C-alpha positions in Angstrom: 69.2 -64.6 8.0 71.7 -62.2 9.9 74.2 -64.6 11.1 75.6 -62.7 14.1 71.8 -63.0 15.6 72.3 -66.7 15.6 75.9 -67.2 16.2 76.2 -66.9 20.2 73.0 -68.9 21.2 74.1 -71.7 18.3 77.7 -71.8 19.8 76.5 -71.8 23.4 73.9 -74.7 22.4 76.8 -76.9 20.7 78.8 -76.3 23.9 76.1 -77.7 26.2 75.4 -80.5 23.6 79.1 -81.5 23.9 79.1 -81.4 27.6 76.1 -83.6 27.6 77.2 -86.0 25.1 80.3 -86.6 26.7 78.8 -87.2 30.0 76.1 -89.6 28.6 79.0 -91.7 27.1 80.0 -92.7 30.4 76.6 -94.6 30.9 77.3 -96.9 28.1 75.3 -97.2 24.9 72.1 -97.9 26.3 72.1 -94.1 27.6 74.4 -92.5 24.9 72.5 -93.6 21.6 68.9 -92.5 22.9 70.5 -88.8 23.5 72.3 -88.6 20.7 69.0 -89.7 18.6 67.0 -87.3 20.6 69.5 -84.4 20.2 69.6 -84.7 16.6 65.8 -84.4 16.4 65.7 -81.7 18.9 68.4 -79.8 16.9 66.4 -80.6 13.3 63.0 -79.4 15.0 64.7 -76.1 16.7 66.2 -75.0 13.3 63.5 -75.7 11.1 61.2 -73.5 13.9 63.9 -70.8 13.9 64.0 -70.7 10.1 60.5 -70.6 9.8 60.2 -67.4 12.6 63.1 -66.0 10.5 61.0 -66.0 7.3 57.8 -64.4 9.1 60.3 -61.6 10.8 60.4 -62.8 14.1 64.1 -64.5 13.9 65.6 -62.5 16.5 63.0 -63.3 19.0 63.5 -67.0 18.6 67.3 -67.3 18.2 67.6 -68.3 22.0 66.1 -71.5 20.9 69.3 -72.6 19.5 71.0 -72.8 22.8 68.4 -75.0 24.5 68.5 -78.6 22.5 70.7 -80.5 25.4 68.1 -78.9 27.8 65.2 -80.1 26.0 66.6 -83.7 25.8 67.7 -83.6 29.6 64.1 -82.4 30.5 62.7 -85.4 28.0 64.6 -87.9 29.5 63.9 -87.0 33.3 60.2 -86.9 32.5 60.7 -90.7 30.8 62.7 -91.7 33.9 60.1 -90.6 36.3 57.5 -92.2 34.4 59.4 -95.6 34.4 60.1 -95.3 37.7 56.2 -94.6 38.6 55.1 -97.4 36.5 58.0 -99.6 38.2 56.5 -99.2 41.6 52.8 -99.8 40.8 53.3 -102.6 38.2 52.7 -106.2 39.8 55.5 -108.4 40.4 55.7 -111.2 37.5 54.6 -114.7 38.0 58.5 -115.8 37.4 59.5 -113.3 39.7 57.2 -114.3 42.6 57.9 -118.0 41.8 61.9 -117.3 42.3 60.9 -115.4 45.5 59.6 -118.3 47.4 63.0 -120.0 46.9 65.0 -117.2 48.8 66.1 -117.6 52.3 68.9 -117.1 54.8 70.6 -119.1 57.2 73.0 -118.5 60.0 74.6 -121.8 60.7 77.2 -120.6 63.5 79.8 -117.9 64.4 83.3 -118.7 63.6 84.7 -120.5 66.5 88.0 -118.1 66.0 88.0 -114.4 65.1 87.8 -114.1 61.3 90.4 -111.7 60.2 90.8 -112.0 56.6 88.1 -112.6 53.6 88.1 -114.3 50.2 85.6 -113.4 47.6 85.1 -115.9 45.0 82.2 -116.6 42.3 81.4 -119.3 39.7 81.8 -118.4 35.8 84.1 -115.6 34.7 81.9 -112.4 35.4 82.4 -110.6 38.7 79.4 -109.8 40.9 78.3 -106.2 40.4 78.3 -105.7 44.3 75.5 -103.4 44.7 74.2 -102.4 47.8 70.2 -102.3 47.8 67.8 -100.6 49.9 64.2 -102.3 49.3 60.5 -101.7 50.6 58.7 -104.7 50.0 60.0 -106.2 46.5 60.5 -102.6 45.2 64.3 -101.2 45.1 63.9 -97.9 46.6 67.8 -97.3 46.5 71.1 -98.8 45.2 74.7 -97.7 45.8 77.8 -99.7 44.3 80.3 -101.0 46.6 83.8 -102.2 45.3 83.8 -104.9 48.3 80.9 -105.9 50.4 83.1 -105.7 53.5 86.8 -104.6 53.1 89.9 -104.1 55.3 88.4 -101.1 57.0 85.5 -103.1 58.4 87.1 -105.3 61.2 89.3 -107.6 58.8 93.1 -107.5 58.2 93.0 -108.1 54.4 90.5 -109.4 51.8 91.5 -110.9 48.3 89.2 -111.0 45.2 89.3 -113.4 42.4 90.7 -111.9 39.2 89.4 -114.5 36.6 86.5 -112.6 35.1 86.1 -111.5 31.6 88.3 -108.8 30.4 91.5 -109.4 32.8 94.8 -110.0 31.5 95.8 -113.9 31.2 99.1 -112.5 33.3 97.0 -111.3 35.9 97.6 -113.4 39.4 94.6 -115.7 40.5 93.7 -112.9 43.2 94.3 -109.2 44.2 95.0 -108.9 47.9 94.0 -105.5 49.6 95.6 -104.7 52.9 93.4 -101.5 52.6 91.2 -100.1 50.1 92.7 -99.1 47.1 96.0 -100.7 47.9 96.3 -104.2 46.4 99.2 -106.7 45.5 98.6 -109.9 43.3 98.7 -113.2 44.9 98.9 -116.9 43.4 97.2 -118.6 46.4 94.2 -117.4 48.7 95.2 -117.4 52.3 92.0 -116.0 53.8 90.3 -117.0 56.8 86.9 -116.9 55.3 85.6 -117.8 51.9 82.3 -115.7 50.7 81.1 -117.6 47.3 78.7 -116.3 44.9 76.9 -118.7 42.7 74.9 -116.5 40.3 72.4 -117.5 37.6 71.9 -117.0 34.8 75.5 -115.3 34.3 74.5 -114.1 30.9 72.4 -111.2 32.6 75.8 -110.1 34.6 77.2 -109.1 30.9 74.8 -106.3 30.8 75.0 -103.1 32.2 73.6 -103.2 35.8 70.3 -101.0 35.3 69.5 -103.3 32.2 70.0 -106.6 34.0 66.8 -108.9 34.1 66.2 -111.2 36.8 69.5 -112.6 38.5 69.4 -115.5 41.3 72.1 -115.1 44.0 73.2 -117.7 46.2 76.2 -116.7 48.7 77.9 -119.1 50.9 80.3 -118.1 53.8 82.6 -121.1 54.8 85.5 -121.0 57.5 88.3 -122.5 55.5 90.0 -123.3 58.8 87.6 -125.9 59.9 85.6 -126.3 56.5 82.4 -125.2 58.3 79.8 -123.7 56.7 78.9 -120.5 58.9 75.8 -118.9 56.7 74.0 -118.9 53.3 71.4 -116.9 51.7 69.5 -116.6 48.6 67.9 -113.8 46.8 66.7 -112.3 43.8 67.4 -109.0 41.9 65.7 -107.8 38.9 67.4 -104.3 38.3 65.7 -103.6 35.0 62.1 -103.8 36.6 63.5 -102.5 40.1 62.7 -105.7 42.1 64.6 -107.5 44.6 63.3 -110.1 47.2 65.0 -112.3 49.9 64.9 -111.9 53.7 68.6 -110.3 53.7 69.3 -108.3 50.7 72.2 -106.3 52.0 75.6 -108.7 51.4 77.5 -106.2 53.7 75.0 -106.6 56.6 75.0 -110.6 56.2 78.6 -111.2 55.7 79.1 -109.0 58.9 76.7 -110.9 60.8 78.1 -114.2 59.7 81.3 -113.4 60.9 80.1 -111.7 64.2 81.4 -108.3 63.1 78.6 -106.5 64.2 
């Protein structure tokens, strides 16, 4: 086997693989481990095939395959994801999901008596809500996007405050982070916002998983005017990110909060 025949495609393949693995690490263990395992198998199969072709006198013709293991894995992952997505679109809702969906609902009690110029976000437990914006067709999630805050200081309010007592925070962290504008915060010990947006989430254990791996989670969001103690609005909805399902009359937290505070 002539080394120089295989050096260029081999080095190129290692470069692509390194870049692919580095990118996979950003997706967490549930993405990283499958890709590494498939990549090892792809290399084993490719090298074995090239050696076989070399013995048959056709090694130079197959050397280019050494540059392709990462592309093989990527293609396989895309096909697998498409298969999972296709199945999720035709699979029926589970009985547990259907039962919990019957408990969802939305209630707009009244708009705030005075304009709401600030919002505080709190939640039960020690795990911050994922704050994912969803688009749903029926009960199927057709699109999702991450937002740092459902309604922030650029959307009609002077400032927002976010509870900091969640897993992984430093004991010396202030009780709240106050955002005068997105990305610019300061720690405060006491919340002074006009309105409280309170999340009740169960089961909390599901939130410890990466969002795409979270099973069925029930959300109850209540908007309270702290100045009067009045409940302005409330809603309940259910999200099963792993099965790409969600139900409830108002899935978008941003739209719900804006309407509750008469910001739209």
